[in-house]
Each structure stands twice: as C-alpha cells, then as structure tokens.
MARPAMI-342538 format. One line per field, with one value per residue: residue number from 0; y, z, x of N, C-alpha, C in turn. Coordinates in steps of 0.2 Angstrom, whole numbers, plus 2048, in hexadecimal, padded with zeros to 3 digits. Atoms other than C-alpha are relative to their C-alpha. Layout:
N
pos	(NUM_...)
n.north	(Y_...)
n.up	(Z_...)
n.east	(X_...)
ca.north	(Y_...)
ca.up	(Z_...)
ca.east	(X_...)
c.north	(Y_...)
c.up	(Z_...)
c.east	(X_...)
//
This chain:
163
pos	(0_1_2_3_4_5_6_7_8_9_10_11_12_13_14_15_16_17_18_19_20_21_22_23_24_25_26_27_28_29_30_31_32_33_34_35_36_37_38_39_40_41_42_43_44_45_46_47_48_49_50_51_52_53_54_55_56_57_58_59_60_61_62_63_64_65_66_67_68_69_70_71_72_73_74_75_76_77_78_79_80_81_82_83_84_85_86_87_88_89_90_91_92_93_94_95_96_97_98_99_100_101_102_103_104_105_106_107_108_109_110_111_112_113_114_115_116_117_118_119_120_121_122_123_124_125_126_127_128_129_130_131_132_133_134_135_136_137_138_139_140_141_142_143_144_145_146_147_148_149_150_151_152_153_154_155_156_157_158_159_160_161_162)
n.north	(804_7FF_808_804_801_805_806_801_7FF_809_802_7FD_7F7_7FE_806_7FD_7FC_808_802_7FD_801_806_805_805_802_802_7F9_7FB_803_7FF_7F9_7FD_805_7FE_7FA_7F8_801_7FA_7FA_802_805_807_803_802_803_806_802_803_807_805_801_804_807_801_806_7FE_7FF_7FA_7F9_7FF_7FE_7FC_7FE_801_7FA_7FB_7FD_800_7FB_7FE_800_7FC_803_7FE_7FF_7F9_804_800_805_7FB_7FA_802_800_7FC_7F9_803_7FE_7F6_7FF_806_804_7FA_801_805_805_805_804_805_804_803_807_803_804_804_807_804_801_805_805_803_804_802_7FB_7F9_7FB_7FE_7FD_7FA_7FC_7F8_7FE_800_7FC_805_803_806_806_803_804_806_803_802_805_804_802_805_805_804_7FF_7FF_7F8_7FB_803_7FD_7F9_7FB_801_7FC_7F9_801_800_7F7_7FD_7FF_7FD_7F9_800_803_7FB_7F8_802_7FE_7FD)
n.up	(7FB_7F8_7FC_7FD_804_801_7F9_800_806_802_804_809_803_7FF_804_803_7FF_7FF_808_801_7FC_803_803_7FD_7FA_7FA_7FA_7FE_7FD_7FC_7FD_7FF_7FA_7FB_7FD_803_7FF_7FD_802_806_800_7FD_806_804_7FD_7FF_808_800_7FD_804_807_7FF_801_807_802_807_804_7FC_7FF_807_803_7FF_806_807_803_800_805_7FB_7FE_806_804_7FF_7FF_802_7FD_7FC_7FB_7F9_7FF_807_7FE_7FB_803_803_7FB_800_806_801_808_805_806_806_803_808_7FE_7FA_802_805_7FA_7FC_803_7FF_7F9_7FF_804_7FD_7FA_803_7FF_7F8_7F9_802_7FB_803_7FB_7FB_7FB_7FA_803_7FB_7FA_804_807_807_802_7F9_801_806_7FD_7FE_807_800_7F9_7FF_805_7FD_7FB_802_800_7F9_7FD_804_7FF_7F9_801_803_7F8_7FC_805_801_7FB_7FF_805_7FD_7FC_802_803_7FC_7FB_805_802_7FC_7FC)
n.east	(805_7FE_800_809_806_7FC_800_809_804_804_7F9_801_7FC_7F7_7FE_7FB_7FC_7FB_7FC_7FA_7FB_7FD_805_7FF_804_7FF_7FC_808_803_7FC_801_806_804_7FC_804_7FE_7FA_7FE_7FE_7FE_7FB_802_802_7FB_7FA_802_7FF_7FA_7FF_805_7FD_7FB_805_802_7FA_7FF_806_802_7FE_803_806_7FE_7FB_801_800_7F9_7FC_7F9_7FC_800_807_804_804_806_806_800_803_7FC_7F8_7FB_800_7FB_7FA_7FE_7FF_7FD_7FA_7FF_801_7FB_801_800_7F9_7FF_7FB_801_804_7FC_7FB_805_804_7F9_7FF_806_800_7FC_804_805_7FC_7FD_803_804_804_800_7FB_803_7FF_804_7FD_800_7FB_7FC_7FE_801_7FA_801_804_7FF_7FB_801_7FF_7F8_7FD_804_7FF_7FD_804_803_807_805_800_806_807_7FF_801_806_805_7FF_801_808_802_7FF_805_806_802_7FD_809_806_7FE_802_805_805_7FC)
ca.north	(380_382_372_372_373_364_35A_35C_35C_34A_341_343_357_352_344_352_35B_34A_344_353_34F_33D_333_323_31D_314_324_32F_322_321_333_336_327_330_341_34D_353_360_36B_36A_364_354_351_352_348_33A_33D_339_32B_323_325_31B_30B_30E_302_302_2FF_30E_31A_314_316_325_32B_327_339_342_34E_34B_357_363_361_36E_36A_368_36C_376_366_369_35D_368_377_371_36A_379_385_377_377_38A_38E_37F_379_389_388_37F_37A_374_36B_362_35E_357_34C_345_341_33C_32E_329_326_31E_313_30E_30B_30A_317_32B_335_33B_349_356_365_374_37C_374_37D_373_371_367_35C_358_352_348_341_33C_333_32A_324_319_311_301_2FF_2FA_30A_314_30D_314_324_328_321_32E_33D_339_339_34D_350_34D_352_364_364_35F_36D_37C_375_376_382)
ca.up	(BCC_BDF_BE8_BF1_BDF_BDC_BEC_BE9_BD7_BCF_BC8_BB6_BB7_BBC_BAD_B9F_BAB_BB2_BA0_B9C_BA9_BA5_B9B_BA7_BAE_BBC_BC2_BC1_BC9_BD8_BDA_BDA_BE7_BF2_BF4_BFD_BFD_C0B_C00_BED_BF3_BFA_BEB_BE0_BED_BEB_BD6_BD7_BE2_BD7_BC7_BCE_BC9_BB7_BAD_B9B_B93_B9E_B9A_B85_B83_B8C_B81_B6F_B6C_B74_B69_B68_B6D_B60_B57_B55_B60_B59_B60_B6E_B7A_B8C_B8A_B79_B82_B90_B84_B79_B8A_B8E_B7E_B7D_B6B_B68_B5A_B50_B4C_B39_B40_B4E_B48_B3C_B4B_B55_B48_B46_B58_B5A_B4C_B54_B65_B5C_B56_B66_B71_B64_B6F_B6C_B78_B87_B91_B9F_B93_BA0_BA9_B9B_B8C_B7A_B7B_B8E_B87_B76_B82_B8D_B7B_B78_B89_B8A_B79_B84_B90_B8F_B8A_B9D_BA3_B96_B9A_BAD_BA7_B9C_BAB_BB5_BA7_BA5_BB6_BBA_BAA_BB4_BC3_BBD_BB2_BC1_BCD_BC0_BBD_BCF_BDD)
ca.east	(F4B_F4C_F50_F3F_F37_F43_F3E_F2C_F28_F1F_F2D_F28_F2A_F3C_F3E_F45_F4F_F59_F5A_F64_F6E_F72_F65_F66_F57_F5C_F67_F56_F4D_F59_F5B_F4A_F45_F54_F46_F48_F59_F5F_F6A_F70_F80_F77_F6F_F7E_F89_F7B_F7A_F8D_F8C_F7D_F87_F94_F89_F86_F8B_F92_F83_F7A_F87_F86_F76_F78_F85_F7A_F76_F84_F8C_F9E_FAA_FAC_F9C_F90_F83_F70_F5F_F58_F55_F5B_F6A_F70_F6D_F78_F86_F87_F8A_F95_FA1_FA0_FA6_FB1_FA7_FAA_FBC_FBD_FCD_FCB_FBC_FC7_FD3_FC3_FBD_FCE_FD0_FBE_FC0_FD0_FC7_FB9_FC4_FCD_FBF_FB0_FA8_FA4_FB3_FAB_FB0_FAB_FAE_FA9_FB6_FC3_FCB_FCB_FDF_FDB_FCE_FD6_FE7_FDC_FD6_FE7_FEB_FDB_FDF_FED_FE0_FDA_FC6_FC2_FCB_FC3_FB2_FB6_FBA_FAE_FA1_FAA_FA9_F96_F94_F9C_F92_F82_F86_F8D_F7A_F71_F7A_F76_F66_F5F_F64)
c.north	(7FF_7F8_7FD_7FE_7F8_7FA_7FF_800_7F8_7FE_7FF_805_7FE_7FD_806_801_7FB_7FE_803_7FF_7F9_7FC_7F9_7FD_7FE_806_803_7FD_801_805_803_7FC_804_808_800_801_806_805_7FC_7FD_7F9_7FE_7FF_7FB_7F9_7FF_7FD_7F9_7F8_7FE_7FB_7F8_800_7FC_802_800_805_807_7FF_804_807_806_801_805_805_803_7FE_807_802_802_806_7FD_803_803_805_7FA_804_7FF_806_805_801_7FE_807_806_7FB_7FF_806_7FF_7FB_7FD_808_801_7FC_7FC_7FC_7FB_7FA_7FA_7FB_7FA_7FB_7FC_7FC_7FA_7FD_7FC_7FA_7F8_7FA_7FB_7FE_805_806_800_805_806_807_807_807_7FE_7FD_802_7F8_7FE_7FB_7F9_7FC_7FD_7FB_7FC_7FA_7FB_7FB_7FB_7F6_7FB_7F9_800_7FF_808_805_800_804_807_805_800_809_807_802_802_808_801_802_804_807_803_803_808_808_7FF_801_807_800)
c.up	(807_801_803_7FA_7FD_805_800_7F9_800_7FC_7F9_7FE_801_7F9_7FB_804_801_7FA_7FE_801_7FE_7FF_803_804_807_805_802_804_808_804_802_807_806_804_808_802_804_7FD_7FA_801_802_7F9_7F9_803_7FD_7F7_7FE_801_7FC_7FC_801_7FD_7FB_7FC_7F8_7FC_801_7FD_7F7_7FF_803_7FC_7F9_7FF_802_7FC_802_7FF_7FA_7FA_801_803_7FD_804_804_806_805_801_7FB_803_805_7FC_7FC_807_802_7FC_7FF_7F8_7FE_7F9_7F9_7FD_7FC_802_804_801_7FD_805_804_7FB_7FF_806_802_7FE_802_808_7FF_7FE_803_802_7FC_803_7FE_808_803_806_806_7FA_804_804_7FA_7F9_7FC_801_807_7FC_7FA_803_805_7FA_800_803_800_7F9_801_805_7FB_800_807_802_7FC_801_807_7FF_7FF_805_805_7FE_7FF_806_805_7FD_804_805_801_7FF_806_804_7FC_7FE_808_806_805)
c.east	(803_800_7FA_7FD_801_7FD_7F9_7FC_800_806_7FF_800_807_803_805_808_806_801_805_806_804_7FA_7FE_7FA_800_803_7F9_7FD_803_801_7FA_7FC_804_7FC_7FE_807_7FF_804_803_807_7FF_7FE_804_807_7FC_7FF_806_800_7FA_803_807_7FD_801_804_800_7FA_7FA_804_800_7FB_7FD_803_7FD_800_803_804_808_803_802_7FC_7FC_7FA_7F9_7FA_800_7FE_803_807_801_801_807_807_803_804_806_807_802_801_806_7FF_801_805_801_807_801_7FA_802_803_7FC_7FE_806_801_7FA_801_804_7FD_7FA_803_802_7FA_7F8_7F9_800_806_7FC_803_7FC_805_7FF_805_807_802_801_808_800_7FE_802_808_7FE_7FE_805_801_7FD_800_805_7FB_7FE_7F8_7FD_802_7FD_7F9_7FF_800_7FA_7F9_801_7FF_7FA_7FD_801_7FC_7FB_801_801_7F9_800_800_7FF_7F9_7FA_804_7FE)
//
C-alpha cells in the first residue's frame, strides 16, 4: 500500500493491515488519529512512539495467538504470512524444533508467557542465545523487553506494508 492510500483510506479499511502489525486497538486508533503522515519514516517513528505506552495486558492480548518461535505457523492470514516470512525455515528442522519446544517451555515455566523476539534479521542461534539470556531477567525486566520486541515487529511489518 502506498503512503497516500494509507493516509486517505477509511479506518475500517486499515484494520486488518494494522492488526497484522500489532493487534492492539489503542495503537491502531492513535496511529490513525495522527494521519496524514508526510513519509513512511514519520509513520514508523510515530508507531514506535505510541508502542512505548502499551500495557502488559495489551501485549499479552496481542500475543494470545502469536506462534512460538520454532513452531510451524498455521493459517493464511496476513499475520501468519508475516510470521512465516520472519521465521524463515526455522520450523523445518526437526532437531531444532525439539530444542525450541524445550526452550519455549523453560521460558513459559519461568514467566508464564510465550517467548517473543523479533526474528527478522536474526539467526536461530542468536534467538536461542537471547532466550537463554532472558531467562535471567526479572519478570518486570522481561515484560519491558517483550513490549520492545513486539514494537519492533510491529514497526517492521508496518514499514513492509506501507511504501
């Protein structure tokens, strides 16, 4: 979608696009309320700024259906397509899948939430290292990191969707 189309489209036409970036209604509403944007850079800067105010409840709700790292992503939604693109072939290696199942379980046992990391631009080894390191965090530190990671994902997906 071109930036001019994003600026001019009725809000209901942008619901799916923005929900695939981050299914957080307050973020979507605030982003739409600040239109028009002069550039994609301005749009993504505002998107990142608004994301700083996400609550833990909003992040948890947004991740309710998010696939775990290493899981085979199901479905044909815009969000599923983005997840498949970001995770690449990570879920195709059975040995790696088992390692991710164990690592994800350790994270969930520790924090009672799924592990989230921006996969785009990271290798599987880098993501696994981050998961291992993040197990050392306090729940409060980890909540902030999850929020930051979701914001990075949202901004990258938005930038990929609007040109």
